[in-house]
C-alpha positions in Angstrom: -6.6 54.6 -86.3 -6.2 52.6 -89.5 -3.6 53.2 -92.2 -5.7 55.5 -94.3 -6.5 57.6 -91.2 -2.8 57.6 -90.3 -2.0 58.9 -93.8 -4.7 61.6 -93.4 -3.2 62.6 -90.0 0.2 62.9 -91.6 -1.2 65.1 -94.3 -2.9 67.3 -91.7 0.3 67.6 -89.7 2.1 68.8 -92.9 -0.6 71.3 -93.6 -0.5 72.7 -90.0 3.2 73.0 -90.3 3.0 74.8 -93.7 0.0 77.0 -92.8 0.9 78.0 -89.3 4.5 76.9 -88.5 3.2 74.3 -86.0 5.2 71.4 -84.7 2.8 68.9 -83.2 4.0 66.3 -80.7 1.7 63.4 -81.8 2.5 60.6 -79.3 2.3 57.8 -81.9 1.6 54.5 -80.3 0.5 50.9 -81.2 -2.8 49.1 -80.9 -1.2 46.0 -79.2 1.0 45.8 -76.1 3.6 43.7 -78.0 4.1 46.5 -80.6 2.2 44.8 -83.4 -0.8 46.2 -85.2 -1.5 49.4 -87.0 -0.1 52.6 -85.5 -2.4 55.1 -83.9 -2.4 58.6 -82.5 -2.3 58.5 -78.7 -3.5 62.0 -77.8 -5.1 63.5 -81.0 -8.1 62.5 -83.0 -8.7 63.6 -86.6 -11.6 65.7 -85.4 -9.4 67.6 -83.0 -6.8 68.2 -85.7 -9.5 69.6 -87.9 -10.7 71.8 -85.0 -7.2 73.0 -84.3 -6.7 73.9 -88.0 -10.1 75.6 -88.1 -9.5 77.8 -85.0 -6.1 78.8 -86.2 -7.5 79.7 -89.6 -9.8 82.2 -87.8 -6.8 83.7 -86.0 -4.7 83.7 -89.1 -7.4 85.4 -91.1 -7.7 88.1 -88.4 -4.0 88.8 -88.7 -4.1 89.0 -92.5 -3.0 85.5 -93.6 -0.5 82.7 -92.9 2.6 84.8 -93.5 1.6 87.4 -90.9 0.6 84.6 -88.5 4.0 82.9 -88.6 5.7 86.3 -88.5 3.7 87.2 -85.3 4.1 83.9 -83.5 7.1 82.1 -85.0 7.3 78.3 -85.0 5.2 76.9 -82.2 5.4 73.5 -80.5 2.0 72.0 -79.7 1.4 69.1 -77.4 -1.2 67.5 -75.1 -0.7 66.6 -71.5 -2.6 66.3 -68.2 -2.4 69.8 -66.9 -5.1 69.5 -64.2 -8.2 71.6 -64.4 -6.9 73.9 -67.1 -7.9 73.5 -70.7 -4.6 74.8 -72.0 -1.5 76.7 -71.1 1.0 78.7 -73.2 4.6 79.7 -73.0 6.7 81.5 -75.6 6.3 79.4 -78.8 4.8 76.5 -76.9 1.2 75.5 -76.3 -0.1 72.5 -74.2 -3.7 71.4 -74.4 -5.4 69.2 -71.8 -5.8 65.5 -72.4 -8.7 65.3 -70.0 -10.8 68.2 -71.4 -12.2 68.4 -74.9 -10.3 70.7 -77.3 -12.3 73.8 -78.0 -11.9 76.6 -80.6 -12.0 79.3 -77.8 -9.1 77.6 -76.0 -7.0 77.4 -79.2 -7.4 81.1 -80.0 -6.9 82.1 -76.4 -3.6 80.1 -76.0 -2.2 81.2 -79.3 -3.0 84.8 -78.4 -0.7 84.2 -75.4 2.1 83.0 -77.8 1.6 86.1 -79.9 1.9 88.3 -76.8 4.9 86.3 -75.5 6.7 86.5 -78.9 6.5 90.3 -78.6 7.9 90.4 -75.1 4.5 90.5 -73.5 4.2 94.0 -74.8 0.8 93.6 -76.4 -0.9 92.9 -73.0 0.9 95.9 -71.5 -0.3 98.1 -74.3 -3.9 96.8 -73.8 -3.7 97.5 -70.1 -2.6 101.1 -70.8 -5.1 101.6 -73.6 -8.1 100.5 -71.5 -7.0 102.6 -68.5 -6.0 99.8 -66.3 -2.9 99.2 -64.0 -1.4 96.5 -61.9 -0.6 97.1 -58.2 -0.4 94.5 -55.4 -0.1 97.4 -53.0 -3.4 99.0 -53.9 -5.0 95.6 -54.2 -3.9 94.8 -50.6 -5.5 98.1 -49.4 -8.7 97.2 -51.1 -8.8 93.8 -49.4 -7.8 95.4 -46.0 -10.7 97.8 -46.1 -13.1 95.1 -47.1 -14.1 96.5 -50.5 -13.0 93.4 -52.3 -15.4 90.7 -53.5 -13.4 88.0 -51.8 -13.6 85.7 -48.8 -11.1 87.6 -46.7 -8.1 87.9 -49.0 -8.7 85.0 -51.3 -11.5 83.8 -53.6 -14.3 81.5 -52.7 -16.4 79.3 -54.8 -19.6 81.1 -54.1 -21.6 84.0 -55.7 -20.1 87.4 -55.1 -16.8 86.1 -53.7 -14.8 85.1 -56.8 -12.7 88.2 -57.1 -14.3 89.7 -60.2 -14.0 93.4 -59.3 -11.0 95.5 -60.4 -7.9 94.7 -58.3 -9.6 91.8 -56.5 -7.4 89.1 -58.0 -4.1 87.3 -57.4 -2.0 89.8 -59.4 -3.6 93.1 -58.3 -4.9 93.8 -61.8 -7.2 96.8 -61.9 -8.7 96.4 -65.3 -10.0 99.5 -67.1 -13.0 100.0 -69.3 -15.2 96.8 -69.5 -13.7 93.4 -70.1 -16.0 90.5 -70.9 -15.3 89.0 -67.5 -12.9 88.6 -64.7 -12.0 86.2 -61.8 -9.2 85.5 -59.3 -6.8 84.6 -62.1 -7.4 87.6 -64.3 -4.4 89.8 -65.2 -3.3 91.8 -68.2 -2.0 88.7 -70.0 -5.3 86.8 -69.6 -7.1 90.0 -70.5 -5.3 90.3 -73.9 -5.9 86.6 -74.8 -9.6 86.9 -73.9 -9.9 90.2 -75.8 -8.5 88.6 -79.0 -10.9 85.7 -78.7 -13.8 88.1 -78.0 -13.0 90.2 -81.1 -12.8 87.2 -83.4 -16.0 85.6 -82.1 -18.3 88.6 -81.5 -19.5 89.3 -85.0 -17.8 86.5 -86.9 -20.6 83.8 -87.0 -17.9 81.2 -86.3 -16.9 78.6 -83.7 -16.2 81.3 -81.1 -19.4 83.4 -81.5 -21.6 81.5 -79.1 -19.0 81.6 -76.4 -18.4 85.3 -76.9 -22.0 86.3 -76.7 -22.6 84.1 -73.7 -19.8 85.9 -71.8 -21.9 89.1 -71.9 -25.5 87.7 -71.8 -24.9 86.2 -68.3 -24.8 89.7 -66.9 -28.5 90.1 -67.8 -29.3 87.3 -65.3 -30.6 87.9 -61.8 -28.3 87.5 -58.8 -28.0 83.9 -57.8 -29.0 82.5 -61.2 -26.9 79.8 -62.9 -25.5 80.8 -66.2 -26.8 78.2 -68.7 -23.6 78.3 -70.9 -20.8 78.1 -68.3 -23.0 76.6 -65.5 -21.8 79.1 -62.9 -23.9 80.7 -60.3 -23.0 84.3 -59.4 -24.4 87.8 -58.5 -24.6 88.7 -62.2 -26.8 91.8 -61.7 -24.3 93.3 -59.3 -21.4 92.7 -61.8 -23.2 94.1 -64.8 -21.8 97.6 -64.4 -18.2 96.2 -64.6 -18.6 94.1 -67.7 -21.8 94.7 -69.7 -21.0 97.3 -72.5 -23.3 100.0 -73.8 -26.5 98.4 -75.1 -24.7 95.1 -74.9 -22.5 95.9 -77.9 -19.0 94.7 -77.4 -17.8 96.8 -80.3 -18.3 99.8 -78.1 -15.6 98.7 -75.7 -12.0 99.9 -75.7 -10.8 96.3 -76.0 -12.6 95.9 -79.3 -10.9 99.1 -80.6 -7.5 98.0 -79.4 -7.7 94.6 -81.0 -9.1 96.0 -84.2 -6.1 98.3 -84.3 -3.8 95.3 -84.1 -5.6 93.7 -87.1 -4.8 96.8 -89.2 -1.1 96.8 -88.5 
């Protein structure tokens, strides 16, 4: 990164701070081992800073503007690190994005939705769970696994069609989701449900960076069992799962999750 680019990066940091209350850990380094040369950004590119700002603008606009965004989330520390296979992870007022996976708009909105939830004592995800008719119970989940009605390999997930734990309660947390989420797997719980529901709402009819991802999450259930989803490159028994996830006439606006998130936008 040359000096002009460094200046642009500094200006972008200032704008992210002003618009969204972000504090970015930039990992400034040097081009040469001896410390000489022009400074450069070690973990962020200008394109990624632009993508981060663009995705947060979508979330901010949904909330009603920058003031409401900062009110809902507070000041947030953002950094990048090697976090394994995950694209991102969030804690209260802290988000970490992977250094080995490309930064995507969906991941940005998803992780910041977690921060929003966490900044409200994780009460938003509990409200979503109740609104959609879901509940969490490891006891009832264990009964489902014991009687062989779980789509799992024994009591755990398997990386094969029909065994990834997509059905209600067939996951690590015993989360019995209500209504129809856009998808589920072994890691699904009410917290993940809330973050995905926010991203789905923003992307579904928005004609934005999340829209293709949002529609692909539902169109995969129109595939035949054993087909590979062309967007996510996953093979599963999609036709069998259609009744759990595919909404009326394929319209996500007819789901309870859409209505719940829409209600948050109006508050």
